[in-house]
Structures are given as structure tokens and as C-alpha cells.
N, C-alpha and C positions, 0 to 999 in steps of 0.2 A: 593615629591622628587624634583626633583634638578631642583634650577628657569632656569640655563640657558639648562637644555633641553626643558623647559616650552619658554623658549622665544627662540631659534631653531624651534618649534612648531610653536608658534606665526608666524615666519617668510617667514615658509613652506605654510603658508596655507595662508599669502596676499600674497606671491611673488606670489604662485599656482595660484589664486583663477582668473588671469584674461582667461587661458586657462586651467581651474576645470570645472568644470559640479557643485559645490558646494558645494558636495554631503558625505559622509566621513563613512567604514562600517564598524562599531567595532566588533574585533571578539574577543566574550569573551567564555571561560569555564564553562560547565556543568560536572567537575571534585568534587564530595562530599568527594572522600576518595584518598587521597593517592596510587595505585594503587591493592594490593586485605589488605590492610592494617585496619584498625580500627578510622587513622592518619586524621582526617577533614580535607577537605582539599576550597578555598574558593577563589574567585576574591577580588583582595584587592581594598576595594573602592579610596581608593586614586587612586589610578592607575584608576583606569577609567572612573574618576569625575574631575581630574586639565585638563585631558589633551581636554575633553567633552565640559567642559568651558572656554577653552582656543580655540576651534569651534566654538563653537557657538557666539560668542565673535566675529568672525572671516567673520562671516555671513554662517558659512556651513553645513549646514542635515544633523545631524547623526540618523546613526540609526544602532541596537543592530540587534545580530543575534548569534546561540549558536551550535554546532553540534547536538545536541537535540530537541533544540528550548520552549521553554516556560521557564521557571522562572529559576535563576541561584545561585547561590552559593554565598554571599557578606558573607567578613568579616574583618576587621579588618579599625570595620570604629571608627573611633575620633572625636568623639565629641565636644571635645574640638578645632576642627579643624572649620571655621567660613563658609567654602564653604565645608564642607562636615554636617558640621553642620544643611547649610541651604538647602542642598540641597535632606537630609536625613528627613527630614519635613515630 
């Protein structure tokens, strides 16, 4: 993920923490396949955990929801990435 984007997220989290309730609602997808095809779809693991880590370090409580509730499809796990490896264990 773009490091500048992560720095921007951290700055926003830090600068608004005085006025916010310190809660983040993370909306994910339940989509298993692209449309009516058999092509698998999933949530990109790094796109979830990198901002999650920034928000947690900034003192936010992070909750996850999805339209159908329950488990969400996760893909694109990179176990050579230290953060992804730490969180996926």
C-alpha cells in the first residue's frame, strides 16, 4: 500500500482524535465471486490490515461489518510481509 496514503491516514486519525469518538467502522465485502461468474473475489488482506494497524496505533477502536455478516473472503495474503505475517498467525 502506498506509504504516503498510510501517513495521510495516520495524520487524519491523529488530528481528528480530539473531536471524534475514537471509533472506526470498517465495511468489508462478502462477495465470493465476480458477478455470476466462477471467478473468485475476495478482500485484499493488506488493504484491510495496514489501515487497521494505523488506526489502532492512533488509539481508535476498530469494528468490522459486512453486508451479510459473518465471515468474509480474504485473499492476496503475503506472508513475506511482516505485518501480514504477524496478524495472520
